[in-house]
PDB file of N, CA, C and O in Angstrom:
ATOM      1  N   MET A   1     -12.385  -3.605 -14.624  1.00  0.00           N
ATOM      2  CA  MET A   1     -11.191  -3.593 -13.791  1.00  0.00           C
ATOM      3  C   MET A   1     -10.873  -5.028 -13.398  1.00  0.00           C
ATOM      4  O   MET A   1     -11.441  -5.558 -12.443  1.00  0.00           O
ATOM      5  N   SER A   2      -9.978  -5.645 -14.124  1.00  0.00           N
ATOM      6  CA  SER A   2      -9.597  -7.020 -13.828  1.00  0.00           C
ATOM      7  C   SER A   2      -8.434  -7.030 -12.831  1.00  0.00           C
ATOM      8  O   SER A   2      -7.586  -6.138 -12.858  1.00  0.00           O
ATOM      9  N   PRO A   3      -8.394  -8.031 -11.959  1.00  0.00           N
ATOM     10  CA  PRO A   3      -7.320  -8.098 -10.958  1.00  0.00           C
ATOM     11  C   PRO A   3      -5.964  -8.273 -11.622  1.00  0.00           C
ATOM     12  O   PRO A   3      -5.831  -9.029 -12.584  1.00  0.00           O
ATOM     13  N   ASN A   4      -4.969  -7.582 -11.115  1.00  0.00           N
ATOM     14  CA  ASN A   4      -3.616  -7.726 -11.645  1.00  0.00           C
ATOM     15  C   ASN A   4      -2.575  -7.824 -10.532  1.00  0.00           C
ATOM     16  O   ASN A   4      -1.387  -7.610 -10.775  1.00  0.00           O
ATOM     17  N   VAL A   5      -3.010  -8.145  -9.314  1.00  0.00           N
ATOM     18  CA  VAL A   5      -2.111  -8.297  -8.168  1.00  0.00           C
ATOM     19  C   VAL A   5      -2.280  -9.712  -7.634  1.00  0.00           C
ATOM     20  O   VAL A   5      -3.393 -10.133  -7.318  1.00  0.00           O
ATOM     21  N   GLY A   6      -1.178 -10.445  -7.533  1.00  0.00           N
ATOM     22  CA  GLY A   6      -1.205 -11.816  -7.048  1.00  0.00           C
ATOM     23  C   GLY A   6      -1.334 -11.898  -5.535  1.00  0.00           C
ATOM     24  O   GLY A   6      -1.322 -10.881  -4.841  1.00  0.00           O
ATOM     25  N   ASN A   7      -1.460 -13.132  -5.028  1.00  0.00           N
ATOM     26  CA  ASN A   7      -1.694 -13.347  -3.595  1.00  0.00           C
ATOM     27  C   ASN A   7      -0.516 -12.917  -2.727  1.00  0.00           C
ATOM     28  O   ASN A   7      -0.712 -12.274  -1.695  1.00  0.00           O
ATOM     29  N   ILE A   8       0.698 -13.262  -3.131  1.00  0.00           N
ATOM     30  CA  ILE A   8       1.866 -12.873  -2.327  1.00  0.00           C
ATOM     31  C   ILE A   8       2.003 -11.357  -2.318  1.00  0.00           C
ATOM     32  O   ILE A   8       2.285 -10.760  -1.278  1.00  0.00           O
ATOM     33  N   ASP A   9       1.807 -10.743  -3.463  1.00  0.00           N
ATOM     34  CA  ASP A   9       1.861  -9.286  -3.566  1.00  0.00           C
ATOM     35  C   ASP A   9       0.784  -8.641  -2.697  1.00  0.00           C
ATOM     36  O   ASP A   9       1.039  -7.622  -2.055  1.00  0.00           O
ATOM     37  N   ARG A  10      -0.406  -9.218  -2.671  1.00  0.00           N
ATOM     38  CA  ARG A  10      -1.498  -8.682  -1.848  1.00  0.00           C
ATOM     39  C   ARG A  10      -1.145  -8.731  -0.370  1.00  0.00           C
ATOM     40  O   ARG A  10      -1.373  -7.762   0.355  1.00  0.00           O
ATOM     41  N   VAL A  11      -0.595  -9.842   0.079  1.00  0.00           N
ATOM     42  CA  VAL A  11      -0.243  -9.976   1.496  1.00  0.00           C
ATOM     43  C   VAL A  11       0.849  -8.974   1.865  1.00  0.00           C
ATOM     44  O   VAL A  11       0.764  -8.313   2.900  1.00  0.00           O
ATOM     45  N   LEU A  12       1.866  -8.865   1.026  1.00  0.00           N
ATOM     46  CA  LEU A  12       2.943  -7.914   1.311  1.00  0.00           C
ATOM     47  C   LEU A  12       2.434  -6.476   1.331  1.00  0.00           C
ATOM     48  O   LEU A  12       2.818  -5.691   2.198  1.00  0.00           O
ATOM     49  N   ARG A  13       1.572  -6.131   0.379  1.00  0.00           N
ATOM     50  CA  ARG A  13       0.997  -4.784   0.359  1.00  0.00           C
ATOM     51  C   ARG A  13       0.180  -4.515   1.621  1.00  0.00           C
ATOM     52  O   ARG A  13       0.266  -3.432   2.200  1.00  0.00           O
ATOM     53  N   ALA A  14      -0.609  -5.499   2.045  1.00  0.00           N
ATOM     54  CA  ALA A  14      -1.442  -5.315   3.228  1.00  0.00           C
ATOM     55  C   ALA A  14      -0.586  -5.135   4.481  1.00  0.00           C
ATOM     56  O   ALA A  14      -0.856  -4.249   5.292  1.00  0.00           O
ATOM     57  N   VAL A  15       0.432  -5.958   4.643  1.00  0.00           N
ATOM     58  CA  VAL A  15       1.284  -5.875   5.838  1.00  0.00           C
ATOM     59  C   VAL A  15       2.038  -4.552   5.880  1.00  0.00           C
ATOM     60  O   VAL A  15       2.057  -3.880   6.911  1.00  0.00           O
ATOM     61  N   VAL A  16       2.656  -4.176   4.767  1.00  0.00           N
ATOM     62  CA  VAL A  16       3.407  -2.918   4.723  1.00  0.00           C
ATOM     63  C   VAL A  16       2.455  -1.728   4.875  1.00  0.00           C
ATOM     64  O   VAL A  16       2.775  -0.757   5.560  1.00  0.00           O
ATOM     65  N   GLY A  17       1.298  -1.807   4.240  1.00  0.00           N
ATOM     66  CA  GLY A  17       0.321  -0.723   4.341  1.00  0.00           C
ATOM     67  C   GLY A  17      -0.157  -0.508   5.766  1.00  0.00           C
ATOM     68  O   GLY A  17      -0.232   0.626   6.238  1.00  0.00           O
ATOM     69  N   ILE A  18      -0.479  -1.593   6.448  1.00  0.00           N
ATOM     70  CA  ILE A  18      -0.935  -1.481   7.839  1.00  0.00           C
ATOM     71  C   ILE A  18       0.180  -0.933   8.722  1.00  0.00           C
ATOM     72  O   ILE A  18      -0.071  -0.131   9.621  1.00  0.00           O
ATOM     73  N   ALA A  19       1.413  -1.367   8.463  1.00  0.00           N
ATOM     74  CA  ALA A  19       2.548  -0.839   9.234  1.00  0.00           C
ATOM     75  C   ALA A  19       2.728   0.655   8.995  1.00  0.00           C
ATOM     76  O   ALA A  19       3.009   1.405   9.930  1.00  0.00           O
ATOM     77  N   LEU A  20       2.566   1.092   7.739  1.00  0.00           N
ATOM     78  CA  LEU A  20       2.718   2.518   7.438  1.00  0.00           C
ATOM     79  C   LEU A  20       1.587   3.358   8.019  1.00  0.00           C
ATOM     80  O   LEU A  20       1.780   4.536   8.322  1.00  0.00           O
ATOM     81  N   ILE A  21       0.420   2.765   8.174  1.00  0.00           N
ATOM     82  CA  ILE A  21      -0.700   3.496   8.779  1.00  0.00           C
ATOM     83  C   ILE A  21      -0.512   3.622  10.283  1.00  0.00           C
ATOM     84  O   ILE A  21      -0.743   4.689  10.851  1.00  0.00           O
ATOM     85  N   THR A  22      -0.097   2.545  10.930  1.00  0.00           N
ATOM     86  CA  THR A  22      -0.024   2.545  12.394  1.00  0.00           C
ATOM     87  C   THR A  22       1.244   3.205  12.947  1.00  0.00           C
ATOM     88  O   THR A  22       1.209   3.772  14.039  1.00  0.00           O
ATOM     89  N   ALA A  23       2.352   3.142  12.220  1.00  0.00           N
ATOM     90  CA  ALA A  23       3.613   3.681  12.745  1.00  0.00           C
ATOM     91  C   ALA A  23       3.523   5.163  13.116  1.00  0.00           C
ATOM     92  O   ALA A  23       3.949   5.529  14.212  1.00  0.00           O
ATOM     93  N   PRO A  24       2.992   6.029  12.256  1.00  0.00           N
ATOM     94  CA  PRO A  24       2.893   7.438  12.671  1.00  0.00           C
ATOM     95  C   PRO A  24       1.896   7.651  13.803  1.00  0.00           C
ATOM     96  O   PRO A  24       2.051   8.574  14.602  1.00  0.00           O
ATOM     97  N   LEU A  25       0.878   6.805  13.874  1.00  0.00           N
ATOM     98  CA  LEU A  25      -0.127   6.983  14.917  1.00  0.00           C
ATOM     99  C   LEU A  25       0.418   6.658  16.307  1.00  0.00           C
ATOM    100  O   LEU A  25       0.029   7.285  17.293  1.00  0.00           O
ATOM    101  N   ILE A  26       1.328   5.669  16.384  1.00  0.00           N
ATOM    102  CA  ILE A  26       1.916   5.343  17.684  1.00  0.00           C
ATOM    103  C   ILE A  26       3.267   6.032  17.874  1.00  0.00           C
ATOM    104  O   ILE A  26       3.931   5.850  18.895  1.00  0.00           O
ATOM    105  N   ASN A  27       3.669   6.838  16.862  1.00  0.00           N
ATOM    106  CA  ASN A  27       4.939   7.576  16.882  1.00  0.00           C
ATOM    107  C   ASN A  27       6.092   6.633  17.184  1.00  0.00           C
ATOM    108  O   ASN A  27       6.867   6.848  18.116  1.00  0.00           O
ATOM    109  N   PHE A  28       6.188   5.588  16.379  1.00  0.00           N
ATOM    110  CA  PHE A  28       7.205   4.550  16.530  1.00  0.00           C
ATOM    111  C   PHE A  28       8.614   5.128  16.483  1.00  0.00           C
ATOM    112  O   PHE A  28       9.483   4.718  17.253  1.00  0.00           O
ATOM    113  N   MET A  29       8.838   6.068  15.590  1.00  0.00           N
ATOM    114  CA  MET A  29      10.140   6.723  15.488  1.00  0.00           C
ATOM    115  C   MET A  29       9.919   8.231  15.505  1.00  0.00           C
ATOM    116  O   MET A  29       8.797   8.704  15.327  1.00  0.00           O
ATOM    117  N   GLU A  30      10.951   8.949  15.712  1.00  0.00           N
ATOM    118  CA  GLU A  30      10.856  10.407  15.736  1.00  0.00           C
ATOM    119  C   GLU A  30      10.739  11.007  14.336  1.00  0.00           C
ATOM    120  O   GLU A  30      10.663  12.227  14.194  1.00  0.00           O
ATOM    121  N   VAL A  31      10.725  10.171  13.309  1.00  0.00           N
ATOM    122  CA  VAL A  31      10.628  10.647  11.929  1.00  0.00           C
ATOM    123  C   VAL A  31       9.298  11.350  11.696  1.00  0.00           C
ATOM    124  O   VAL A  31       9.227  12.307  10.925  1.00  0.00           O
ATOM    125  N   TRP A  32       8.242  10.878  12.362  1.00  0.00           N
ATOM    126  CA  TRP A  32       6.905  11.383  12.101  1.00  0.00           C
ATOM    127  C   TRP A  32       6.508  12.542  13.002  1.00  0.00           C
ATOM    128  O   TRP A  32       5.323  12.724  13.284  1.00  0.00           O
ATOM    129  N   THR A  33       7.470  13.325  13.457  1.00  0.00           N
ATOM    130  CA  THR A  33       7.116  14.485  14.266  1.00  0.00           C
ATOM    131  C   THR A  33       6.544  15.606  13.402  1.00  0.00           C
ATOM    132  O   THR A  33       5.782  16.437  13.897  1.00  0.00           O
ATOM    133  N   THR A  34       6.898  15.639  12.132  1.00  0.00           N
ATOM    134  CA  THR A  34       6.341  16.611  11.208  1.00  0.00           C
ATOM    135  C   THR A  34       5.020  16.069  10.677  1.00  0.00           C
ATOM    136  O   THR A  34       4.955  14.928  10.218  1.00  0.00           O
ATOM    137  N   SER A  35       3.977  16.873  10.738  1.00  0.00           N
ATOM    138  CA  SER A  35       2.650  16.374  10.381  1.00  0.00           C
ATOM    139  C   SER A  35       2.533  15.977   8.920  1.00  0.00           C
ATOM    140  O   SER A  35       1.840  15.006   8.617  1.00  0.00           O
ATOM    141  N   TRP A  36       3.181  16.687   7.997  1.00  0.00           N
ATOM    142  CA  TRP A  36       3.028  16.351   6.588  1.00  0.00           C
ATOM    143  C   TRP A  36       3.705  15.033   6.252  1.00  0.00           C
ATOM    144  O   TRP A  36       3.260  14.325   5.348  1.00  0.00           O
ATOM    145  N   ILE A  37       4.777  14.690   6.967  1.00  0.00           N
ATOM    146  CA  ILE A  37       5.411  13.383   6.759  1.00  0.00           C
ATOM    147  C   ILE A  37       4.500  12.282   7.297  1.00  0.00           C
ATOM    148  O   ILE A  37       4.351  11.234   6.668  1.00  0.00           O
ATOM    149  N   ALA A  38       3.899  12.516   8.445  1.00  0.00           N
ATOM    150  CA  ALA A  38       2.988  11.527   9.025  1.00  0.00           C
ATOM    151  C   ALA A  38       1.776  11.312   8.133  1.00  0.00           C
ATOM    152  O   ALA A  38       1.389  10.170   7.888  1.00  0.00           O
ATOM    153  N   TYR A  39       1.172  12.387   7.643  1.00  0.00           N
ATOM    154  CA  TYR A  39       0.011  12.246   6.763  1.00  0.00           C
ATOM    155  C   TYR A  39       0.378  11.588   5.439  1.00  0.00           C
ATOM    156  O   TYR A  39      -0.396  10.794   4.905  1.00  0.00           O
ATOM    157  N   GLY A  40       1.540  11.909   4.913  1.00  0.00           N
ATOM    158  CA  GLY A  40       2.000  11.276   3.673  1.00  0.00           C
ATOM    159  C   GLY A  40       2.226   9.782   3.849  1.00  0.00           C
ATOM    160  O   GLY A  40       1.879   8.986   2.975  1.00  0.00           O
ATOM    161  N   THR A  41       2.809   9.404   4.985  1.00  0.00           N
ATOM    162  CA  THR A  41       3.024   7.991   5.273  1.00  0.00           C
ATOM    163  C   THR A  41       1.703   7.249   5.404  1.00  0.00           C
ATOM    164  O   THR A  41       1.557   6.141   4.888  1.00  0.00           O
ATOM    165  N   ILE A  42       0.751   7.846   6.085  1.00  0.00           N
ATOM    166  CA  ILE A  42      -0.571   7.236   6.230  1.00  0.00           C
ATOM    167  C   ILE A  42      -1.247   7.114   4.868  1.00  0.00           C
ATOM    168  O   ILE A  42      -1.883   6.097   4.591  1.00  0.00           O
ATOM    169  N   ALA A  43      -1.123   8.125   4.017  1.00  0.00           N
ATOM    170  CA  ALA A  43      -1.740   8.081   2.685  1.00  0.00           C
ATOM    171  C   ALA A  43      -1.158   6.955   1.844  1.00  0.00           C
ATOM    172  O   ALA A  43      -1.899   6.245   1.165  1.00  0.00           O
ATOM    173  N   VAL A  44       0.156   6.782   1.880  1.00  0.00           N
ATOM    174  CA  VAL A  44       0.783   5.681   1.144  1.00  0.00           C
ATOM    175  C   VAL A  44       0.305   4.338   1.694  1.00  0.00           C
ATOM    176  O   VAL A  44       0.049   3.409   0.927  1.00  0.00           O
ATOM    177  N   GLY A  45       0.184   4.231   3.017  1.00  0.00           N
ATOM    178  CA  GLY A  45      -0.315   3.003   3.624  1.00  0.00           C
ATOM    179  C   GLY A  45      -1.740   2.686   3.205  1.00  0.00           C
ATOM    180  O   GLY A  45      -2.068   1.531   2.932  1.00  0.00           O
ATOM    181  N   VAL A  46      -2.584   3.702   3.153  1.00  0.00           N
ATOM    182  CA  VAL A  46      -3.977   3.501   2.729  1.00  0.00           C
ATOM    183  C   VAL A  46      -4.028   3.038   1.279  1.00  0.00           C
ATOM    184  O   VAL A  46      -4.811   2.151   0.938  1.00  0.00           O
ATOM    185  N   ILE A  47      -3.208   3.626   0.430  1.00  0.00           N
ATOM    186  CA  ILE A  47      -3.176   3.218  -0.982  1.00  0.00           C
ATOM    187  C   ILE A  47      -2.737   1.764  -1.099  1.00  0.00           C
ATOM    188  O   ILE A  47      -3.318   1.007  -1.876  1.00  0.00           O
ATOM    189  N   LEU A  48      -1.727   1.366  -0.345  1.00  0.00           N
ATOM    190  CA  LEU A  48      -1.276  -0.020  -0.397  1.00  0.00           C
ATOM    191  C   LEU A  48      -2.354  -0.986   0.081  1.00  0.00           C
ATOM    192  O   LEU A  48      -2.557  -2.037  -0.527  1.00  0.00           O
ATOM    193  N   VAL A  49      -3.041  -0.641   1.153  1.00  0.00           N
ATOM    194  CA  VAL A  49      -4.109  -1.510   1.655  1.00  0.00           C
ATOM    195  C   VAL A  49      -5.251  -1.602   0.643  1.00  0.00           C
ATOM    196  O   VAL A  49      -5.794  -2.684   0.422  1.00  0.00           O
ATOM    197  N   LEU A  50      -5.614  -0.489   0.035  1.00  0.00           N
ATOM    198  CA  LEU A  50      -6.697  -0.510  -0.954  1.00  0.00           C
ATOM    199  C   LEU A  50      -6.330  -1.338  -2.185  1.00  0.00           C
ATOM    200  O   LEU A  50      -7.171  -2.068  -2.710  1.00  0.00           O
ATOM    201  N   THR A  51      -5.098  -1.232  -2.646  1.00  0.00           N
ATOM    202  CA  THR A  51      -4.700  -2.051  -3.791  1.00  0.00           C
ATOM    203  C   THR A  51      -4.670  -3.529  -3.420  1.00  0.00           C
ATOM    204  O   THR A  51      -4.916  -4.384  -4.272  1.00  0.00           O
ATOM    205  N   ALA A  52      -4.372  -3.841  -2.161  1.00  0.00           N
ATOM    206  CA  ALA A  52      -4.415  -5.239  -1.723  1.00  0.00           C
ATOM    207  C   ALA A  52      -5.851  -5.739  -1.644  1.00  0.00           C
ATOM    208  O   ALA A  52      -6.134  -6.872  -2.034  1.00  0.00           O
ATOM    209  N   VAL A  53      -6.753  -4.915  -1.150  1.00  0.00           N
ATOM    210  CA  VAL A  53      -8.158  -5.322  -1.004  1.00  0.00           C
ATOM    211  C   VAL A  53      -8.804  -5.551  -2.366  1.00  0.00           C
ATOM    212  O   VAL A  53      -9.520  -6.534  -2.555  1.00  0.00           O
ATOM    213  N   PHE A  54      -8.558  -4.658  -3.310  1.00  0.00           N
ATOM    214  CA  PHE A  54      -9.211  -4.744  -4.616  1.00  0.00           C
ATOM    215  C   PHE A  54      -8.420  -5.557  -5.644  1.00  0.00           C
ATOM    216  O   PHE A  54      -8.889  -5.748  -6.766  1.00  0.00           O
ATOM    217  N   SER A  55      -7.231  -6.034  -5.279  1.00  0.00           N
ATOM    218  CA  SER A  55      -6.371  -6.820  -6.175  1.00  0.00           C
ATOM    219  C   SER A  55      -6.098  -6.104  -7.488  1.00  0.00           C
ATOM    220  O   SER A  55      -5.963  -6.743  -8.531  1.00  0.00           O
ATOM    221  N   PHE A  56      -6.019  -4.809  -7.442  1.00  0.00           N
ATOM    222  CA  PHE A  56      -5.798  -4.018  -8.645  1.00  0.00           C
ATOM    223  C   PHE A  56      -4.813  -2.896  -8.341  1.00  0.00           C
ATOM    224  O   PHE A  56      -4.969  -2.158  -7.368  1.00  0.00           O
ATOM    225  N   CYS A  57      -3.796  -2.783  -9.193  1.00  0.00           N
ATOM    226  CA  CYS A  57      -2.807  -1.719  -9.049  1.00  0.00           C
ATOM    227  C   CYS A  57      -2.757  -0.906 -10.337  1.00  0.00           C
ATOM    228  O   CYS A  57      -2.386  -1.442 -11.381  1.00  0.00           O
ATOM    229  N   PRO A  58      -3.121   0.372 -10.290  1.00  0.00           N
ATOM    230  CA  PRO A  58      -3.087   1.194 -11.503  1.00  0.00           C
ATOM    231  C   PRO A  58      -1.692   1.334 -12.103  1.00  0.00           C
ATOM    232  O   PRO A  58      -1.560   1.460 -13.321  1.00  0.00           O
ATOM    233  N   ILE A  59      -0.663   1.316 -11.286  1.00  0.00           N
ATOM    234  CA  ILE A  59       0.700   1.428 -11.801  1.00  0.00           C
ATOM    235  C   ILE A  59       1.062   0.187 -12.609  1.00  0.00           C
ATOM    236  O   ILE A  59       1.729   0.292 -13.638  1.00  0.00           O
ATOM    237  N   TYR A  60       0.630  -0.990 -12.151  1.00  0.00           N
ATOM    238  CA  TYR A  60       0.840  -2.205 -12.934  1.00  0.00           C
ATOM    239  C   TYR A  60       0.154  -2.074 -14.291  1.00  0.00           C
ATOM    240  O   TYR A  60       0.703  -2.496 -15.308  1.00  0.00           O
ATOM    241  N   ARG A  61      -1.028  -1.501 -14.309  1.00  0.00           N
ATOM    242  CA  ARG A  61      -1.753  -1.327 -15.570  1.00  0.00           C
ATOM    243  C   ARG A  61      -0.977  -0.413 -16.517  1.00  0.00           C
ATOM    244  O   ARG A  61      -0.929  -0.667 -17.720  1.00  0.00           O
ATOM    245  N   LEU A  62      -0.366   0.651 -15.981  1.00  0.00           N
ATOM    246  CA  LEU A  62       0.423   1.556 -16.822  1.00  0.00           C
ATOM    247  C   LEU A  62       1.619   0.849 -17.459  1.00  0.00           C
ATOM    248  O   LEU A  62       1.992   1.146 -18.594  1.00  0.00           O
ATOM    249  N   PHE A  63       2.215  -0.086 -16.721  1.00  0.00           N
ATOM    250  CA  PHE A  63       3.374  -0.807 -17.226  1.00  0.00           C
ATOM    251  C   PHE A  63       3.005  -2.060 -18.007  1.00  0.00           C
ATOM    252  O   PHE A  63       3.887  -2.799 -18.445  1.00  0.00           O
ATOM    253  N   GLY A  64       1.705  -2.306 -18.185  1.00  0.00           N
ATOM    254  CA  GLY A  64       1.273  -3.389 -19.055  1.00  0.00           C
ATOM    255  C   GLY A  64       0.985  -4.716 -18.394  1.00  0.00           C
ATOM    256  O   GLY A  64       0.724  -5.694 -19.096  1.00  0.00           O
ATOM    257  N   LYS A  65       1.020  -4.796 -17.083  1.00  0.00           N
ATOM    258  CA  LYS A  65       0.685  -6.051 -16.414  1.00  0.00           C
ATOM    259  C   LYS A  65      -0.833  -6.136 -16.351  1.00  0.00           C
ATOM    260  O   LYS A  65      -1.463  -5.399 -15.594  1.00  0.00           O
ATOM    261  N   ARG A  66      -1.426  -7.027 -17.139  1.00  0.00           N
ATOM    262  CA  ARG A  66      -2.874  -7.070 -17.303  1.00  0.00           C
ATOM    263  C   ARG A  66      -3.564  -8.084 -16.392  1.00  0.00           C
ATOM    264  O   ARG A  66      -4.690  -7.844 -15.955  1.00  0.00           O
ATOM    265  N   ASP A  67      -2.929  -9.187 -16.102  1.00  0.00           N
ATOM    266  CA  ASP A  67      -3.596 -10.229 -15.317  1.00  0.00           C
ATOM    267  C   ASP A  67      -2.628 -10.826 -14.307  1.00  0.00           C
ATOM    268  O   ASP A  67      -1.431 -10.539 -14.316  1.00  0.00           O
ATOM    269  N   ILE A  68      -3.176 -11.660 -13.441  1.00  0.00           N
ATOM    270  CA  ILE A  68      -2.379 -12.283 -12.394  1.00  0.00           C
ATOM    271  C   ILE A  68      -1.556 -13.406 -13.009  1.00  0.00           C
ATOM    272  O   ILE A  68      -2.076 -14.246 -13.744  1.00  0.00           O
ATOM    273  N   GLU A  69      -0.267 -13.407 -12.697  1.00  0.00           N
ATOM    274  CA  GLU A  69       0.597 -14.473 -13.177  1.00  0.00           C
ATOM    275  C   GLU A  69       0.493 -15.672 -12.262  1.00  0.00           C
ATOM    276  O   GLU A  69       0.370 -15.524 -11.046  1.00  0.00           O
ATOM    277  N   ALA A  70       0.541 -16.846 -12.835  1.00  0.00           N
ATOM    278  CA  ALA A  70       0.432 -18.078 -12.044  1.00  0.00           C
ATOM    279  C   ALA A  70       1.712 -18.389 -11.331  1.00  0.00           C
ATOM    280  O   ALA A  70       1.794 -19.392 -10.621  1.00  0.00           O
TER     281      ALA A  70
END
């Protein structure tokens, strides 16, 4: 599993992921009153944070991005 996510992409994924995890927990908007929407948002946030931590995105691999671009 070679890294295929660059530094800027990692930072953006981490920031957006953390925001998606915390927003339903603090009920930032009334959008997350339904539990399945809140859990789905948290799941997407966790996936984004994990791809940032491991510098690997399976979707990039499907589309042929094999390594980090300079």
